[in-house]
Phi, psi and omega in degrees: 000147178217152171277232179254061186265196185249008185264106180232140178290131182261036179092181185261132180264127181300333183257014184274129175231163183295114180296158187293323179293337172287320180299319179296322179293319178292325176294323181295336175279351175106008181268145167266154187245103178293346181298327186291331175288324184270343190301322177297321177293318184293317176300317176297317180298318180297322182289326176294322182294328181261008178055050177239165175121186186293333180292328181259337179228111185213176180245146176226169184233133182271184184297337184259008178093001180281134187263131180223155180270146182233137178239125178268135181286151183212150172255019179051059184297324181298315176293327177296321181293319180293312183296325174298314179297319179302315178286337177284325187265332183224137170202187188287355180265353179294140183230146170236124185232145179247168176294328178271113183299329180299318179289327177295315179296323181290318174302316176300317179291320179297318179295321181292323183289318190266351184066040188294315188295323178292323176288326181295323179296325177292324178298319179292323176302306179295322180292326175288332177282316186263355179095335181211145171217177179204156163244138179220152181279144177231122187247128171250090187293328180297320180268359183060048187226137178238130179234162175249123180256153185249148182221159174240181190302331182292338187247000182257127180231094179295141183251322180225126181203165172209193186292339179278343176145188181258130181256336177222150187201151172243147183235128184237129183221168176261129177233167181231131182229117181055040178079006182243139178286136172229155172266119182256123181252130170234121180259128177256102187239149176270087184092131182197134178278119181303319182296329183297332184258010175292138180299338181279348183266136179265158179291131180258341183209122180245024181290151180255141175262137180292136180077000180209144178274002187272139176307143184280336182211104180199172176304347177294327183274145177083344176279344183247047177300329178284348177076018179267158181272142178239141178258119177255126180242131178223145178233147181227143174279181182293338177276356181089012178278140176282135180234155182238085179297146180298134177091000181261122183280122181295323178221127180233126180272117181286338182077006178264128171278351180266147176303134184274019179207164179219129173273145181245119180222147176285161183277060177234125182299139175276107178257008178272314182230119181294138173063024177279140176287348180281154175268187181236142179306146178293335182249023182298325183264007181240025181295323174297323176291325173297320176298310181303315181300314181290322178301311176299316180299312182297325180293319180294319182296315179297320179296317180293319179294316183283338182270014174294151179296135175252140176242123178255125184242141175293161180303325185292347180277351190255136172285158180233159178214163182278141179266010178087353176245016177094352180266169178242133179231148178286142178274121182287164175285335184159149181296323180279357183283118177243018181245348180246129183230152181254125175274109186290137172060040184235133173242351182267156179045066183304329175232116178230133186250151176219118179233105180292152179288136175271149181246032185294330180295314176293324177292323175299325176294320179293320177299324179292319180294319178300316180292322175299316177299316177298315179298322181293312188290337179266003176094007182268346185097162186287336185261359185294321179260017186292137180281342181280144174058035183292340181275354187275123184267125179253149173280167181298319179298323180290325179292319176299315181290324184274336185227068180296331177300313179300318186290316177299321185281328176296315177300315180301312183290323177296321180298323183282329185279330185295325177298318179296313181297310178304320183293315184288327175290325178296317178294319179298319176294327179291321182288321180300322177292324181302320184267012170109005179281126184278093176238139180281179177286132191290339185067219179288146177247129178248134177248117177255119175269150174280097184253035185293340178292334182238351180232134178276088187290333175298314179300318182298314180298321183293320179293317177298322178295325175290329175285329175296312182296331178276357180080012180279335180225137181285146174305325177290332177289325174300310181299318178297322181286317189259341185256345188067028183270154174283168184300319185293313180297320183293321180294312182301309185287330178290327178292320183288332177245028185292329180296320180291318182292331186282353180296325174072199176058194187288329179296312180299320180298313179299318184293325182291332184281344182286127177082008176290119183291340184200157185232157174126196186266144179257133176241154186224132176251119180272140183286141183233179185284350180231155176303142179290141176257142179271142176254000000 
């Protein structure tokens, strides 16, 4: 958290990992770090996403023992898989609605102003690639502004967790203060004593608690009797020395009883490290398929490159020039020309062509099988990346019938994602109330995903309008389902436009579609007496 200081994050560095001095500081506070067990896997997934490593850049030896470097071409299949999941699950038609219409309107305006959905999609892409991502609140108390920042697995350090989810977490990023890079650590803790985190205070208790990385007895305990979350911020220079940038608040009480962060993970069980709070990459079990795709692609490219026509010309076809030493040399066609060759001391067959036969058809079949295998192992179904019939346009109903695996996996991932979205929105509303924004209690939070790829929303709307006309569905229920309105607003607006909605049939269905801000399925999270835990 910051007031109006000079410490600002300059984006996410692809090569940034939690530095050792930050890890030592967290250990000195009594925390154990689950990142260290998962880091080798996260690093490997990161390299596959960027198509780096020994598979893509290696050394080979020719027949006479000369060593040369080889680069394998890639279409970045791992990154393609992650981007596909990001675009399928989140887009600008995703809606978040609350029981209180005022909160719904405020959230819609806030998302439009901050570009949350676009950033959230990128978070999902990284989370599905590295196994874990996160949203966390960032507060500028001086400006009265709350934003949501995104992190990926390299920057997320869970501190307290169980099978139900993570309740406390640290986030590590690179920031710049007065032109110097600093490592900024923000701990989202349920109750924290500000003096405990002062650089002048020494650690008083370094005991570890079983089942939790948090100390069993320390100033961390007892300071949060009100059960609210506090954001603790610490900064270190590159040498590991603690610094206190101007305007950065060491401990900020958010006033929220809800977790001020949400972890984003694919609905894939972590089989790499037991009981880890981290998730697993969506392509973790498809690495061999990724290699197969790039092997086939590189083979096709090499086949085309090596299969170019070669032209052999006799010496008499080349012009000559003086080399400055009294000799005569042939003028080449160009240094980069690999298709024209000179036949030395030859006068017969002045022009001879050689065009090797290409095997691209067989290689394309192998490439297709590799893509199908990749799609199947990553949850898209065997036909999602199929190269055949790419020009055939299918309806949503046909997609659902032909690719039931994709439909099932979208539902699973949406179920995991909706809790994270609802959780961070609930915490956002709580902190906004804390800094003075007049918002009522939001009640239940509903997340509507755009499922038009697998659901024929036009047919669903028409069917619902027919039910409204038949008296099986109330007009306000239709508006609540498709417009994301709360019951009070839906009843009021439904009554004013009841005559248009009651016409039913195809006309009514078309009229009802005009101005609909989003399409898809609605999920609802009901408020309970305790903060929701993310799974």
